C-alpha positions as CSV (number, residue, x, y, z in Angstrom):
1,X,-23.7,104.5,-128.8
2,X,-20.5,103.4,-127.1
3,X,-21.0,99.8,-128.2
4,X,-21.6,100.9,-131.8
5,X,-18.5,103.1,-131.9
6,X,-16.4,100.3,-130.5
7,X,-17.7,97.9,-133.1
8,X,-17.0,100.3,-135.9
9,X,-13.5,101.1,-134.6
10,X,-12.6,97.4,-134.1
11,X,-14.3,96.4,-137.3
12,X,-12.3,98.9,-139.5
13,X,-9.0,98.1,-137.7
14,X,-9.5,94.4,-138.4
15,X,-10.8,95.4,-141.8
16,X,-7.3,96.6,-142.7
17,X,-6.0,93.2,-141.5
18,X,-8.7,91.5,-143.6
19,X,-7.5,93.3,-146.7
20,X,-4.1,91.6,-146.2
21,X,-5.7,88.2,-145.6
22,X,-7.8,88.8,-148.8
23,X,-4.6,89.1,-150.8
24,X,-3.1,85.8,-149.4
25,X,-6.4,83.8,-149.2
26,X,-8.4,84.9,-152.2
27,X,-5.8,86.1,-154.6
28,X,-2.6,84.1,-154.0
29,X,-4.4,81.1,-152.5
30,X,-1.6,81.0,-149.9
31,X,-2.6,79.9,-146.3
32,X,-0.4,82.5,-144.6
33,X,-0.3,82.0,-140.8
34,X,2.3,84.8,-140.6
35,X,-0.6,87.1,-139.9
36,X,-0.8,85.9,-136.3
37,X,2.7,87.2,-135.9
38,X,2.8,90.3,-138.1
39,X,-0.3,91.8,-136.5
40,X,1.4,92.0,-133.0
41,X,4.6,92.9,-134.7
42,X,3.1,96.1,-136.0
43,X,1.8,96.8,-132.5
44,X,5.2,96.1,-130.9
45,X,7.0,98.3,-133.3
46,X,4.5,101.1,-132.7
47,X,4.7,101.1,-128.9
48,X,8.5,101.0,-129.1
49,X,8.6,104.0,-131.5
50,X,6.1,106.0,-129.4
51,X,8.0,105.2,-126.2
52,X,11.2,106.5,-127.9
53,X,9.4,109.8,-128.7
54,X,8.7,109.3,-132.4
55,X,5.8,111.3,-133.9
56,X,2.7,109.1,-133.9
57,X,2.2,109.6,-137.7
58,X,5.6,108.0,-138.4
59,X,4.4,104.8,-136.9
60,X,2.0,104.1,-139.7
61,X,4.5,103.8,-142.6
62,X,7.0,102.3,-140.3
63,X,4.6,99.5,-139.3
64,X,3.6,98.9,-142.9
65,X,7.3,98.6,-144.0
66,X,8.1,96.4,-141.0
67,X,5.2,94.1,-141.9
68,X,6.2,94.1,-145.6
69,X,9.7,92.9,-144.5
70,X,8.1,90.1,-142.5
71,X,6.0,89.1,-145.5
72,X,9.0,89.2,-147.7
73,X,10.8,86.8,-145.3
74,X,7.8,84.4,-145.5
75,X,8.0,84.6,-149.3
76,X,11.7,84.0,-149.4
77,X,11.4,80.9,-147.2
78,X,8.7,79.5,-149.5
79,X,10.1,80.5,-152.9
80,X,13.9,80.3,-152.4
81,X,14.1,77.6,-149.8
82,X,11.2,75.5,-151.3
83,X,9.3,75.2,-148.0
84,X,5.6,74.6,-148.3
85,X,3.4,77.6,-148.0
86,X,1.6,76.6,-144.8
87,X,4.9,75.7,-143.1
88,X,6.5,78.9,-144.2
89,X,3.8,80.9,-142.4
90,X,4.1,78.7,-139.3
91,X,7.9,79.2,-139.2
92,X,7.6,83.0,-139.4
93,X,4.6,83.1,-136.9
94,X,6.6,81.1,-134.4
95,X,9.8,83.2,-134.8
96,X,7.9,86.5,-134.6
97,X,6.7,85.7,-131.1
98,X,10.3,86.1,-129.8
99,X,11.0,89.0,-132.2
100,X,7.9,90.9,-130.9
101,X,9.1,90.5,-127.3
102,X,12.5,91.8,-128.3
103,X,11.0,94.8,-130.1
104,X,8.5,95.7,-127.4
105,X,10.9,94.9,-124.6
106,X,8.3,92.9,-122.6
107,X,5.0,91.1,-123.1
108,X,2.9,94.1,-122.1
109,X,3.6,97.8,-122.7
110,X,1.2,100.6,-121.9
111,X,1.3,104.0,-123.6
112,X,-1.5,105.8,-121.8
113,X,0.5,108.9,-121.2
114,X,2.0,109.1,-124.7
115,X,0.8,110.9,-127.8
116,X,-0.9,108.8,-130.4
117,X,-2.5,109.4,-133.8
118,X,-5.8,109.8,-131.9
119,X,-4.5,112.1,-129.2
120,X,-2.0,114.8,-130.1
121,X,-1.8,118.5,-130.5
122,X,-2.7,118.6,-134.2
123,X,-5.6,116.2,-133.9
124,X,-7.0,117.9,-130.8
125,X,-6.9,121.2,-132.7
126,X,-8.9,119.8,-135.6
127,X,-11.6,118.1,-133.5
128,X,-13.5,120.3,-131.1
129,X,-14.3,118.9,-127.6
130,X,-17.9,118.2,-128.7
131,X,-16.7,115.7,-131.3
132,X,-14.2,114.0,-128.9
133,X,-16.1,110.7,-128.7
134,X,-16.2,110.5,-132.5
135,X,-12.6,111.4,-133.0
136,X,-11.1,107.9,-133.0
137,X,-13.7,106.3,-135.3
138,X,-13.3,109.1,-137.8
139,X,-9.5,108.9,-137.9
140,X,-9.7,105.1,-138.3
141,X,-12.3,105.5,-141.1
142,X,-10.0,107.9,-143.0
143,X,-6.9,105.5,-142.6
144,X,-9.0,102.5,-143.7
145,X,-10.3,104.4,-146.8
146,X,-6.8,105.4,-147.7
147,X,-5.5,101.8,-147.4
148,X,-8.5,100.5,-149.4
149,X,-8.1,103.0,-152.3
150,X,-4.4,102.5,-152.4
151,X,-4.9,98.7,-152.7
152,X,-7.6,99.2,-155.4
153,X,-5.2,101.4,-157.3
154,X,-2.4,98.8,-157.0
155,X,-4.6,96.0,-158.2
156,X,-5.2,97.9,-161.4
157,X,-1.5,98.3,-162.1
158,X,0.6,95.8,-164.1
159,X,2.1,94.4,-160.9
160,X,-1.4,94.0,-159.5
161,X,-2.7,92.1,-162.6
162,X,0.4,89.8,-162.4
163,X,-0.5,89.2,-158.7
164,X,-4.0,88.1,-159.6
165,X,-2.7,86.0,-162.4
166,X,-0.3,84.1,-160.1
167,X,-3.3,83.1,-157.9
168,X,-5.4,82.0,-160.9
169,X,-2.8,80.4,-163.2
170,X,0.9,80.9,-162.5
171,X,1.7,79.2,-165.8
172,X,0.5,82.3,-167.6
173,X,2.8,84.5,-165.6
174,X,5.8,82.2,-166.4
175,X,4.9,82.3,-170.1
176,X,5.1,86.1,-170.0
177,X,8.7,85.8,-168.8
178,X,7.9,87.0,-165.3
179,X,9.3,85.3,-162.2
180,X,6.2,84.0,-160.4
181,X,8.1,83.6,-157.2
182,X,9.0,87.3,-157.1
183,X,5.3,88.1,-157.7
184,X,4.4,85.9,-154.7
185,X,7.0,87.6,-152.5
186,X,5.6,91.1,-153.5
187,X,2.0,89.9,-152.7
188,X,3.0,88.5,-149.3
189,X,4.9,91.7,-148.5
190,X,1.9,93.9,-149.2
191,X,-0.5,91.6,-147.4
192,X,1.6,91.5,-144.2
193,X,2.3,95.2,-144.5
194,X,-1.5,95.8,-144.3
195,X,-1.8,93.4,-141.4
196,X,1.0,95.1,-139.5
197,X,-0.6,98.5,-140.2
198,X,-3.8,97.1,-138.5
199,X,-1.7,96.1,-135.5
200,X,-0.2,99.6,-135.4
201,X,-3.6,101.3,-135.2
202,X,-4.9,98.7,-132.8
203,X,-2.1,99.4,-130.3
204,X,-2.8,103.1,-130.4
205,X,-6.5,102.7,-130.1
206,X,-6.0,100.4,-127.1
207,X,-3.1,102.5,-125.8
208,X,-1.1,99.3,-125.1
209,X,0.6,96.3,-126.5
210,X,0.0,92.7,-125.4
211,X,1.9,89.8,-126.8
212,X,-1.2,87.6,-127.3
213,X,-3.2,90.1,-129.5
214,X,-2.2,88.2,-132.6
215,X,-3.8,84.9,-131.4
216,X,-6.6,84.1,-133.9
217,X,-5.9,87.1,-136.1
218,X,-5.8,85.0,-139.2
219,X,-9.2,83.4,-138.3
220,X,-10.8,86.9,-137.8
221,X,-9.3,87.9,-141.2
222,X,-10.6,84.8,-143.0
223,X,-14.0,85.2,-141.4
224,X,-14.2,88.8,-142.5
225,X,-13.2,87.9,-146.0
226,X,-15.7,85.1,-146.3
227,X,-18.6,87.1,-144.8
228,X,-17.9,90.1,-147.0
229,X,-17.4,88.2,-150.3
230,X,-20.3,85.8,-149.6
231,X,-22.9,88.4,-148.6
232,X,-22.0,91.0,-151.2
233,X,-21.1,88.7,-154.0
234,X,-23.9,90.0,-156.2
235,X,-23.5,93.6,-155.2
236,X,-21.8,94.9,-158.3
237,X,-21.7,98.4,-157.0
238,X,-19.3,97.4,-154.2
239,X,-15.6,96.6,-154.8
240,X,-14.4,93.4,-153.2
241,X,-12.1,95.5,-150.8
242,X,-15.2,97.3,-149.6
243,X,-17.0,94.0,-149.0
244,X,-14.1,92.7,-147.0
245,X,-14.1,95.8,-144.7
246,X,-17.9,95.6,-144.2
247,X,-17.6,91.9,-143.5
248,X,-15.1,92.7,-140.7
249,X,-17.4,95.2,-139.2
250,X,-20.3,92.7,-139.3
251,X,-18.1,90.0,-137.8
252,X,-17.1,92.3,-134.9
253,X,-20.8,93.2,-134.5
254,X,-21.7,89.6,-134.0
255,X,-19.0,89.1,-131.4
256,X,-20.1,92.3,-129.6
257,X,-23.7,91.2,-129.6
258,X,-22.6,87.9,-128.1
259,X,-20.8,89.7,-125.3
260,X,-23.8,92.1,-124.8
261,X,-26.1,89.1,-124.4
262,X,-24.1,88.1,-121.3
263,X,-21.9,85.3,-122.7
264,X,-18.8,84.7,-120.7
265,X,-15.8,86.6,-122.1
266,X,-13.7,83.4,-121.7
267,X,-16.0,81.7,-124.2
268,X,-15.5,84.3,-126.9
269,X,-12.7,82.3,-128.6
270,X,-15.0,79.3,-128.8
271,X,-17.8,81.4,-130.2
272,X,-15.4,82.9,-132.7
273,X,-14.4,79.4,-133.8
274,X,-18.0,78.2,-134.1
275,X,-19.0,81.3,-136.0
276,X,-16.2,80.9,-138.4
277,X,-17.1,77.2,-139.0
278,X,-20.7,78.1,-139.7
279,X,-19.7,80.9,-142.1
280,X,-17.3,78.5,-143.8
281,X,-19.9,75.8,-144.2
282,X,-22.4,78.3,-145.6
283,X,-19.9,79.6,-148.1
284,X,-19.0,76.1,-149.2
285,X,-22.6,75.2,-149.7
286,X,-23.2,78.3,-151.8
287,X,-20.2,77.4,-153.9
288,X,-21.4,73.9,-154.5
289,X,-24.9,75.1,-155.4
290,X,-23.4,77.6,-157.8
291,X,-21.3,74.9,-159.4
292,X,-24.3,72.6,-159.7
293,X,-26.3,75.3,-161.3
294,X,-23.5,76.0,-163.8
295,X,-23.3,72.3,-164.7
296,X,-27.1,72.1,-165.2
297,X,-27.0,75.1,-167.5
298,X,-24.1,73.5,-169.4
299,X,-26.1,70.2,-170.0
300,X,-29.1,72.2,-171.2
301,X,-26.9,74.1,-173.6
302,X,-25.7,70.8,-175.1
């Protein structure tokens, strides 16, 4: 039961991160490596606020807004300074390492004796002692649902439609008299805001901040997006955002099973890379098969 709860908690936390990666990878077609810096940035900002005595609930919007600011900087470097998308992310990721150290104060900060969104007077009053072990996963579930539904709502607004149009065909957006660069900046801001929010929840679930927690975050996010969108591509009853979150849980489940099987913890990063490569190859093969099938149907129609 403890393993299952851990997988659900970690899966949903990284599911929020994956929602941000989904925006950059699937919608904007923007290889944003800022994620590796904005995830720990949300965690660093959170532990600093909690250490200063801020209410735990305040850390959630603060982390999102902080991540949105980071994403906006990436967008400005790309759009205004004409730096390539990949390099823009690398520049921000590199700079954020130092910024995260400045914000947190050091490379490791523990908040074991501080109030968090999972352990405070209001939460403890709502959840009886008998439900103590399920408290964390239920709170993460609620926050994840709120983030998912808010993103779904936004995607159905005019701004959301423009965001999707920029990724598909930015010429259409330009023909409508809309600045495509501004739309990209908005998309990157929302994406990194979600990633930073995931870092905020992660720090409070772990009750600590460690400077290296962002290493490989973009790979985890991409793997979650690819797993979710590939496995549930034909599941019309599921929104893509739901598929991405489920993909994150499945990914974390695979990693947990590998560790449960007795594989050395030092090899987890290698397993992560191999698993991601396998998932990527499978998804590419499926895409090629789908394209081949479409071409055959087109020839038959002719």
